[in-house]
Structures are given as structure tokens and as C-alpha cells.
N, C-alpha and C positions, 0 to 999 in steps of 0.2 A: 388622441384623447376620447374622442364622441364613441369611437368603436369599444374602448373598454367600459364607458359609461352604459352602452346599449349592451354588454354581453351581462354587467352586474344586475340591471333592472332586470333583464328578460329571464336570465338563470334562476332567480329567485322564484318564478311561477314554473319551475319545470319539475314535474311531479313523474314524468316517464321520459323514457329513453327518446319517442319518437317528436317530442316537444322540444327537446334540447339540441337535437342533431347538426339545426343550422349552425346554433351558439358553438358546439363542439368543434365542427369543422374550422373556424376560425381560431380556437386556439391548438387544434392539433396540427398546424400548419407552423406553430412558432415552437414544438416539442418534436425531440425524436424518437421519445419512448410513446409509444399510443397512450393516449388519455383512454380509451375504452378498457384496454387491459389493466391500467392501474385502477380503474373503477370498479372491474370484475375483481382484482385482488383485493379493494377495499370492501367489498361487499362481504367477503368471506368471512369478515370480523364480526364475530356476534355481537360487541358492545358497540357496534354503528350502526345504527338504525337509517339514517339519513344523513347523504351529503350531498354539498351543493357542488355547483361548477367547482366554482373559483379553488374550494378546499381540494379537490381533485385534481385542478390544473397545479397549484401550490404544491401538493405531494409530487408530482411529476416533476416538474421542475427542479426540488431540491432531491428527487433522487438521481436525474442527470448530474445535476453538481455534485453530489456525494460519489458518483460512478467515475466520473471525471477526473477528480480529486484524488482519488483512490488509485486510478489507472497512471495518472501523472505520477505519482508518489512511487509507484513499483515499475514505471517506465524510468524513473531515473536511478532506482537499484539496478533495474538491468543494463543500463547504459554504464553505469560505473562498473560491474562486472566485464563490461565488453562483450556482452552478448546480444544476441540478435532476433532474440526469440522471449518473450513474455511468457513466465512461468508460473506456477502456483506459488514455487518458494519465493519469488520475486515480489508478489502480493503479500504473504505471510511476512517477509523482514519489512516489507514498508506497513504492517501495522503494527509490528514489533517496534518500528524506529520513530514513528510519527506519534506522538503525545495523544492527538485528537482520535486517534484509531485503537486505543485501549480497548475500548469496549467489544472489539472484534475479535478479542484474541482467545483463540479455541473456535471461533464460528466455523470455519474449516476444515475441521477434523472430523 
């Protein structure tokens, strides 16, 4: 718990990437997707002027969970069809069959 409280307090004072590097390394170890890559993608949004380390970390973790959920659903479909290779059509079927994924319909066309 003390590590998290240190991260919250320190990251509010981070104005550039150099000051946040030590903090980012702690978060980086707990994610599979590089936080710096997510931060770079977030910076491309013109509506977002400044984002805290916690916000970037939460977006990274949410992305990981989303990708994990989508891939598990696609894997279930692949297994049901007795295939050994996950293909785009398996992901498309997962999007069609899972109600929570309907917002993705047509996204891969």
C-alpha cells in the first residue's frame, strides 16, 4: 500500500517524462502493454491536453483486460470449431455472439 500512495503523491508533480521515469518503471512492471506506448497514443488525441500517470496506467490495464476478454471469447469459438489456429473470423464471430462486443461490429472490415 505504501508504494501506491507514493506513486499517487509523486505523479501529481510530474510535468515531463524525465521526472516520472522512476514512477513509470514501477507501473511498467505490472503491465504487459508498455505504458509509454499508451501514453504516446493518448497524446495524439487533441482533446486530451494533460494526463496523469494513474490515468495512463488505468487505460493500459483496461486495454489489457479488454484484449484478454476478446481473445478468450475468440479462443472459445476456435475450440468449438475444433481448430488449432486463431483467425480473424473467430474474432468476428466472438464480436457477433457476445452482446458486450456489439460496439465493435464492422470495426475490422
